[in-house]
C-alpha positions in Angstrom: -35.1 -31.4 11.8 -36.4 -33.3 8.9 -33.3 -35.2 7.7 -30.1 -36.8 8.8 -28.1 -33.6 8.4 -30.0 -31.9 11.2 -29.6 -35.0 13.3 -25.8 -34.7 13.5 -25.5 -31.5 15.5 -28.3 -32.6 18.0 -26.6 -35.9 18.6 -23.4 -34.0 19.2 -25.2 -31.7 21.6 -26.8 -34.6 23.5 -23.4 -36.4 23.7 -21.8 -33.3 25.2 -24.6 -32.8 27.7 -24.6 -36.5 28.6 -21.0 -36.4 29.7 -20.9 -32.9 31.1 -22.2 -34.0 34.5 -19.6 -36.7 34.9 -16.6 -34.6 36.0 -18.7 -31.7 37.3 -18.3 -33.0 40.9 -14.5 -33.0 40.8 -13.8 -29.4 42.1 -16.5 -29.9 44.8 -14.7 -32.8 46.5 -13.1 -30.6 49.2 -16.6 -29.2 50.0 -17.9 -32.7 50.5 -14.8 -33.6 52.4 -15.3 -30.7 54.8 -19.1 -31.1 55.1 -19.0 -34.9 55.8 -15.4 -35.2 57.2 -14.3 -37.7 54.5 -11.0 -39.4 54.2 -8.8 -39.4 51.0 -9.8 -43.0 50.3 -13.5 -42.0 50.5 -13.0 -39.2 48.0 -11.3 -41.6 45.6 -14.2 -44.1 46.2 -16.7 -41.5 44.9 -14.8 -41.4 41.7 -14.2 -45.1 41.5 -17.9 -45.9 42.0 -18.7 -43.6 39.1 -16.2 -45.5 37.0 -17.7 -48.8 38.2 -21.1 -47.6 37.0 -19.6 -46.8 33.6 -17.8 -50.1 33.5 -21.1 -52.0 34.3 -22.8 -50.1 31.5 -20.2 -51.2 29.0 -20.1 -54.8 30.2 -23.9 -55.4 30.4 -25.3 -52.8 28.0 -22.5 -52.1 25.6 -24.2 -53.8 22.6 -27.7 -52.4 23.1 -27.2 -49.9 20.2 -27.1 -53.0 17.9 -30.5 -54.1 19.2 -32.5 -51.0 20.1 -30.8 -48.5 17.8 -28.5 -45.7 19.0 -31.3 -43.1 19.6 -33.2 -45.2 22.0 -30.1 -46.0 24.0 -29.1 -42.4 24.1 -32.5 -41.4 25.5 -32.2 -44.1 28.2 -28.8 -42.9 29.0 -29.9 -39.2 29.3 -32.8 -40.0 31.5 -30.7 -42.2 33.8 -28.1 -39.5 33.9 -30.8 -36.9 34.8 -32.0 -39.1 37.7 -28.4 -39.8 38.9 -27.6 -36.1 38.8 -30.8 -35.2 40.7 -29.9 -37.8 43.4 -26.3 -36.4 43.6 -27.8 -32.9 44.1 -30.1 -34.1 46.9 -27.6 -36.5 48.5 -27.7 -36.5 52.3 -24.7 -38.8 53.0 -21.9 -40.6 51.3 -24.0 -43.6 50.4 -26.7 -41.7 48.6 -24.0 -39.7 46.8 -22.3 -42.8 45.6 -25.6 -44.3 44.3 -26.1 -41.1 42.3 -22.6 -41.2 41.0 -22.9 -44.9 40.0 -26.1 -44.0 38.0 -24.3 -41.1 36.3 -21.4 -43.5 35.4 -23.9 -46.1 34.0 -25.5 -43.4 31.9 -22.3 -42.0 30.6 -21.2 -45.3 29.1 -24.7 -45.7 27.4 -24.4 -42.2 25.9 -20.8 -42.5 24.8 -21.2 -45.9 23.0 -24.6 -45.1 21.4 -23.5 -41.6 20.3 -20.3 -42.9 18.8 -22.3 -45.5 16.8 -24.9 -42.9 15.9 -22.4 -40.4 14.6 -20.9 -43.0 12.3 -24.3 -44.1 11.0 -25.6 -40.6 10.2 -22.4 -39.2 8.7 -22.3 -39.0 5.0 -19.9 -41.1 2.9 -16.6 -42.5 4.1 -15.7 -40.0 6.8 -14.6 -42.4 9.5 -11.4 -40.4 10.3 -13.4 -37.1 10.6 -16.1 -38.7 12.7 -13.4 -40.3 14.9 -11.9 -36.9 15.5 -15.4 -35.3 16.2 -16.3 -38.1 18.6 -13.1 -37.7 20.6 -13.3 -33.9 20.5 -16.9 -33.9 21.8 -16.0 -36.3 24.6 -13.2 -34.1 25.8 -15.2 -30.8 25.3 -18.3 -32.2 27.2 -16.2 -33.5 30.0 -14.3 -30.2 30.2 -17.4 -28.1 30.6 -18.4 -30.0 33.8 -15.5 -29.1 36.1 -15.4 -25.5 34.9 -19.1 -25.2 35.7 -18.7 -26.9 39.1 -15.6 -24.8 40.0 -17.2 -21.5 39.2 -20.4 -22.3 41.1 -18.5 -23.9 44.0 -16.3 -20.8 44.4 -18.8 -18.0 44.2 -22.4 -19.1 44.4 -24.4 -20.0 47.5 -25.3 -23.6 48.2 -22.8 -25.0 45.6 -23.5 -28.6 46.4 -27.1 -28.0 45.1 -26.8 -25.2 42.6 -23.8 -26.7 40.6 -26.0 -29.5 39.2 -28.9 -27.3 38.0 -27.4 -26.4 34.5 -26.8 -30.1 33.7 -30.4 -31.0 34.7 -31.9 -28.3 32.5 -29.6 -29.0 29.5 -30.4 -32.7 29.8 -34.1 -32.0 29.3 -33.4 -30.0 26.2 -31.2 -32.9 24.8 -34.0 -35.4 25.4 -36.5 -33.2 23.6 -34.1 -32.7 20.7 -33.5 -36.4 20.2 -37.2 -37.1 20.2 -37.7 -34.5 17.4 -34.9 -35.5 15.0 -35.7 -37.8 12.1 -33.4 -40.6 11.0 -33.0 -42.3 7.7 -33.8 -46.1 7.7 -30.1 -47.1 7.7 -29.4 -45.0 10.8 -32.4 -46.4 12.8 -32.3 -50.1 11.8 -31.3 -52.7 14.3 -29.2 -55.8 13.6 -30.6 -58.3 16.2 -33.5 -58.8 18.5 -33.4 -57.8 22.2 -33.2 -60.7 24.6 -31.6 -61.7 27.9 -28.4 -62.6 25.9 -28.1 -58.9 25.0 -27.1 -58.2 28.7 -24.6 -61.0 29.1 -21.1 -59.5 29.6 -19.2 -60.3 26.4 -16.5 -58.1 25.2 -15.9 -58.0 21.4 -12.4 -58.8 20.2 -10.7 -58.4 16.9 -9.5 -60.9 14.4 -6.2 -62.6 15.3 -4.1 -60.5 13.1 -5.3 -57.4 14.9 -4.8 -58.7 18.5 -1.5 -56.9 19.2 -2.4 -53.6 17.5 -5.7 -53.6 19.4 -3.9 -54.2 22.7 -1.7 -51.2 21.9 -4.8 -49.2 20.9 -6.4 -50.0 24.3 -3.3 -48.9 26.1 -4.1 -45.3 25.0 -7.4 -44.9 26.9 -5.9 -47.0 29.8 -3.2 -44.4 30.5 -5.2 -41.4 29.4 -8.2 -42.2 31.6 -6.0 -43.2 34.5 -3.9 -40.0 34.5 -7.0 -37.8 34.1 -8.8 -39.8 36.8 -5.9 -38.9 39.1 -6.4 -35.2 38.5 -10.2 -35.5 38.6 -10.3 -37.2 42.0 -7.1 -36.0 43.7 -6.3 -32.5 42.2 -8.2 -30.5 44.8 -6.2 -32.4 47.5 -2.7 -32.0 46.0 -3.0 -28.6 44.4 -2.7 -26.9 47.8 0.9 -28.3 47.9 1.8 -26.9 44.5 0.0 -23.6 44.0 -0.6 -20.5 46.1 -4.2 -20.3 45.0 -7.0 -22.4 46.5 -10.7 -23.1 46.1 -13.0 -25.1 43.8 -12.5 -22.7 40.8 -8.7 -23.4 40.9 -9.1 -27.2 40.7 -12.1 -27.0 38.4 -10.2 -24.8 36.0 -7.2 -27.1 36.1 -9.4 -30.2 35.3 -11.4 -28.3 32.7 -8.3 -26.9 31.0 -6.9 -30.4 30.7 -10.1 -31.6 28.9 -10.7 -28.4 26.8 -7.0 -28.3 25.8 -7.4 -32.0 25.0 -10.3 -31.2 22.7 -8.3 -28.4 21.0 -5.3 -30.8 20.6 -7.6 -33.2 18.7 -8.8 -30.6 16.4 -5.3 -29.3 15.6 -3.8 -32.8 15.2 -6.7 -34.3 13.3 -4.5 -34.9 10.2 -1.5 -36.2 12.2 -0.8 -39.8 11.3 -2.2 -42.2 13.9 1.2 -43.7 14.8 2.6 -40.3 15.6 -0.5 -39.4 17.7 -0.1 -42.6 19.7 3.7 -42.1 20.2 3.5 -38.4 21.2 0.3 -39.1 23.3 1.9 -41.8 25.5 5.2 -39.9 25.8 3.3 -36.8 27.0 1.6 -39.0 29.6 5.0 -40.1 30.8 6.3 -36.5 31.0 3.2 -35.3 32.9 3.7 -38.0 35.5 7.4 -37.3 35.9 6.6 -33.6 36.4 3.9 -34.4 38.9 6.2 -36.5 41.0 9.0 -33.9 41.0 6.6 -31.1 41.8 5.8 -32.5 45.2 9.3 -31.5 46.2 9.7 -28.4 43.9 6.3 -26.8 44.6 6.6 -24.9 41.3 3.6 -23.2 39.7 5.4 -23.2 36.4 6.2 -26.9 36.6 2.6 -27.6 37.5 1.3 -25.7 34.5 3.7 -27.5 32.2 2.5 -30.8 33.7 -1.1 -29.9 33.1 -0.2 -29.0 29.4 1.5 -32.4 29.0 -1.5 -34.1 30.5 -3.8 -32.4 28.1 -1.6 -33.1 25.2 -1.3 -36.8 26.2 -5.0 -37.1 26.9 -6.0 -35.6 23.5 -3.5 -37.5 21.4 -4.2 -40.8 23.1 -7.9 -40.6 22.6 -7.6 -39.4 19.0 -5.2 -42.2 18.1 -7.2 -44.8 20.0 -10.6 -44.1 18.6 -9.1 -43.8 15.1 -7.6 -47.2 15.4 -10.8 -48.7 16.7 -12.7 -47.4 13.7 -9.9 -48.6 11.4 -9.9 -52.1 12.9 -13.6 -52.6 13.4 -16.1 -53.9 10.9 -19.6 -52.2 11.0 -21.1 -55.2 12.7 -18.6 -55.2 15.6 -18.0 -51.4 16.0 -20.1 -50.9 19.1 -18.6 -54.0 20.7 -15.1 -52.9 20.1 -15.8 -49.4 21.3 -17.1 -51.0 24.5 -14.0 -53.1 24.9 -11.8 -50.0 24.2 -13.6 -48.0 26.8 -13.6 -50.8 29.4 -9.8 -50.7 29.2 -9.9 -47.0 29.9 -12.2 -47.4 32.9 -10.1 -50.2 34.3 -7.1 -47.8 34.0 -9.0 -45.5 36.4 -10.6 -47.9 38.8 -7.9 -50.1 40.3 -5.0 -47.6 40.3 -7.1 -44.8 41.9 -8.5 -47.1 44.5 -5.0 -48.1 45.4 -3.9 -44.4 45.4 -6.6 -43.6 47.9 -5.6 -46.4 50.2 -1.9 -45.7 50.1 -2.6 -41.9 50.7 -4.5 -42.8 53.8 -1.7 -44.9 55.2 1.5 -43.5 53.8 0.6 -40.0 52.6 -0.4 -38.5 49.3 3.1 -37.8 48.0 4.0 -41.5 48.3 0.8 -42.6 46.6 1.3 -40.2 43.7 5.0 -41.2 43.3 4.1 -44.9 43.1 1.3 -44.2 40.6 3.5 -42.0 38.4 6.4 -44.3 38.5 4.3 -47.2 37.4 2.9 -45.2 34.5 6.3 -44.1 33.4 7.7 -47.7 33.4 4.8 -49.1 31.4 3.8 -46.4 29.0 7.4 -45.7 27.7 8.0 -49.0 25.9 4.3 -49.2 24.8 4.7 -45.8 23.1 7.6 -47.2 21.0 5.7 -50.4 20.1 2.7 -48.3 19.0 4.8 -46.2 16.7 6.7 -49.1 15.1 3.7 -51.5 14.4 2.8 -51.7 10.7 -1.0 -51.6 11.5 -0.7 -48.1 12.8 0.6 -47.0 9.4 -2.7 -48.2 7.9 -1.6 -51.7 7.0 
């Protein structure tokens, strides 16, 4: 580890480990619900508080990579995530669990923004498109490992609410050690401004006026991708029993993990697809997945569910690939971390408010009604935005 070439794989590894623990808890929700007698709204609250932690990290700490350097911020994020995961593992009630999840969310935003900036800095030459693809792939791959691990452990190993978190804790230690060992060239470790209290003032970076509408369309991609995935991540264990003959943490964990791992594979396979086609197909796939989810509450078809999961994975992958590609196309080096934070804030907002509403509606009117309202709103909004994304000249590279 003596040059920037060796830094790249270890930053990738640390990024994967940093986000692995975020969705690990998803297949374990029914176990928490049974142990603590939780309502549907309380299950959604666990996920929402994680997202609030991530949102706070972006709002208050999204520009720290510009002041401390990406490696320092990644280390802080990994250590915070380790502590949050440990508290989640030792949680004795809903409050302690939510505090741990909030810390994990805060750490995930620090890791994602700093690693994205770091990969751009340590890559050689003009490889922004390739780095964009790698960043998006690593996010989906790391997130996907979490629910698969949680599902397998939750199904077959004893004390799953404790044992499930041990792999993340161990890998996080290795990631911290690796980041401390790598050496960076001066341009990759330099900072652009001094750290002060103003560094923590919430201030989202925005684009030049000519890029306002294309950036809004770009931010629609994570808004819908995060929102639809968040529905699966928080509610899948609750609605799968109405659609599939199989049950248990491994079923929901596999469904969630498949979405993310298939999303990662989609991004690899479609890396050379023009951005405007990625955005169009991604948003339309999100529309299709929601339509199938609504219909399947009545049909109860395993095949329809699998097609819906495939559409969700395709939409998630293409939306994230087109979104991060457009951010890197629009952003100047000085504003990249700020625009990435703004972009991710839009994604987290797409999860927080709708899922909180879904939980409340499910408590009062039933889960099918909540899912139908959520899916119908996504269909109505995402369909015209998909066409706008495809037709805008900036998405062609202009």
